[in-house]
N, C-alpha and C positions, 0 to 999 in steps of 0.2 A: 506535711512538712513544707514550710515556705521556701521559696527560691528567690535569690537575687536576680536582677535583670541579666547579669552576666551568666549566671547558671542557667537561666531560662534560654538564653541565646545558645549556650553550648549544648544543652540537651536537645534542643529543637533543630540545631544546625542552621539557625538564622543569625542575624546580627543584632547587636544592642541598638543600633540606629533604627533598624526596622521595627523593633519592639517599641521604641520611643514614638515612632510615627504612628503605629497602631493605637497607642495610648492617646496620642494627640487628637486623632480623628474619631476616637470613641469605639474603635473596632475591638480592641482588647485592652480594657482597663484593669490593671492589677487590683486584686481584691483588698490589698492592704498596703500600708506604707510603714516603714520602720520609724523609730523615734527620731531618726535623723532626716526623715523625709524621702528615703529611697524606696523605689518600687519593690514590692514583695509579691511574688506570684504563687498562688496555691496550685494544687494538683488539678483542680477544676479549671483554673486559668490555662494551664498547659494543655488540658484536653481541648479547650476552645481553640488554643493556638494550633493544635494539631489539625483541627477541622479547617481553620483558615488556610494553613499551608497546603492542605490537601486540595482545597478549591483553587488556590492560586496556581498549583501545579497543572490544573486543567484550564488555565488561562482566563479565569473569571476575574472581573474587576472587583476592587475593594468595596464599592457601593453595592454591587450585586451580592457579594459574600455577606455583607452586613444584613441585607434584606433576607437572605436565606437563613442566616443564623438567628434572626429575630423570632423565628417560629419553627417548631418541630422538635422532636426528641432526638437523642443521640442515634437511636435505631433508624429513624427517618432520614437523618443526615447520612448515615452509612449507606442506606438504600439509594439515596440521591447520588452520592459519590460513585457508587457502583454503576448506576445508569450512565453517568457522565463518562466514566472510564470505558464502558462498553461502546459508547458513542465515539469516543476518541479512537479506540481500537478499530472500529469500523472505518473511520476516516483514514487512519494510517494504512489499513489494508487496501483501501481504494488508491492511496498514494503509491503503495508498492505495486499494485496492479498497473497503474499508469506508467510507473518507471519501467516495469517489465515490458509494457507495450512499446515504450520508446526504444528500449534496448533491441527488441525484435525488429522494430520498424526503422532503426537508425541506418542510414545509407550514406555514409560519409564519402565525399569526393565523387559524387555522381557526375559523370561527364556526359551530360545530355543538354540539348538546347532547351530553352523555355517551352517551345512548342511541343517537344517530345515529352517533357515532364507533365504538361497539361494532358497530353494524350494518354500517358501511362497512369498517372496518379490522380488526375482530377484536381481537386482543391487541396490535396495533401502535398506539401512541399518538403521533400526529404532533407533539403539543406537546412531547414529550420531546426532540425534536431541535432545537427552536427556538433555545435559548440557545447551544448548541454550534455550530450552523450559523451564527449571527450572528457569533460570536467568530472562526470560521475563515474565513468567506467574505463577511462583511458588506460588503466593498468591491468585490466582483466583480459584473460585469454579470449573470451567471447568477443570483446571489443576489437582486439587485434585481428582475430580471424575475420570478423565481419567487415572490418575496414579493408583488410587485404583483399578479400574475395570480391566484395560488392563494389569497391571503388573502381574496379576494372571492368565492370559490367558495361556492355554495349546496349544499345536499344534492343537489339535482338535477344540478348541475354535476359534483359528484364521481361521481355515478352514471353520467353520460354519459362522463366521463373514463375511469373504470375499465372500463366496458362496451366502449368503443372499444379500450382497451388489451388487454382480454381477446380481442376479436375478431381483432386483428392477430396475437396469439400463437396463437390457434387456427388461423388460416389458414396460418401458418408450420408448425405441427404437421402439418396436413393435407398440405402440400407435401412435407414430409419423409416422411410415411407413404406418399405416392404415388411416392416414389423420385425426386423432383425434386432435381437437384444444387444444393447451396447456393450455387454460383457461377454458376448459370444466370440468364437474364434474369428468369424468373418469381420466383425467390427474391430476386434483387436488387431487383426492384420492390416486393416485400413489405418488404424491409429499408428501402427508401426511405419507404414508408408509415409504418413504425415511427419513423423519424427525424422525419418531418413531424408525426406525432402528438405527439412531445415538444415540438417547436417551437411547435405550435399551442396547446398547453395549459400548458407549463411555462416554457421559455426557449429562446432561439435555439440549437438543437442543430447545431453545425457538423459537418462530416464528421470532423474531428479528435476532437471530443468524442464523436461517435457511435462511433468506433473504440474509444475508452477504455471506453465503456459496454459494448460487445461483449466486450471483454477481461474486464471486471468480471463479466459474466454467467457466465463460466467460472470465474473465480478466487474469487468470493464464493459460498460454499455456500448462502447464503440465496437469492440470485438464481437460482443453478443449480437449487435445489430447486423454485422456482416454475416454471421451464421443464420440468424433468424430470417434474413432475406432469402436464403436458400431453402430453409424449411423451419417452420415454427418448432421451437424446442430443441433445435439442433445443437446449440451451444452446450447445453447440459448433457446431451447425448455424446458429443465429442469429448467432453470432460470425463465422463464415465468410461468411455472407451480407452482414453489415454491412461487413466489410472489403472484400469483392468490390464492393459498391455504392460504397464510398468510392473504391476504385481506378478504377472506371468513371467516376465524376464528376470525378476529378482527372486523368484521362487526356487 
């Protein structure tokens, strides 16, 4: 059944102007014209339009889409779209991990001298994250708690916080080196100490939030690097221990 340009636009959720443009550049030329010269789209044309819009949703340019559509069957196009979608999901997961990292690392209002910041944080400047963290999470409980607690930290508070964090990490590393299973009671108890450390110093770290942090330690190369320096494979070990501890608490 033929479709007018208006019907094709309505069915596909695009605009008549867009369809005119696709026709003008040869990306989607309707298979027929009416006696009055109006564009007439077949079901096959709409199938091609669906492919175009699918690729556009993945931020591909029109020239690239034209090249892709010039070759391959419908099944091959579906496979390619699936691969692109999986790649996009992976990128978005990395973005989420980076956001989680910033949320955990955000330290608004740090009252330290520049010398003290270099001493404590090295090349990481906590102030760099303040504006972005407020824009993204200014209305969340975690942000408010983190800001309230960490903005009043003295240099000595930061030293204690980081020393305690390092101690928990080293104890997890020693457990892994000793062959302790990550889902054992000992490893789960260490994971619980890790969760309580965050709750004590930063914000109320629920088991759900803790699971997300464990996933981030594996997905984010910067966090993974921190744990891998302590012990190769430790990031995955910590993640498993965190998940096992959460399962235990929720059972």
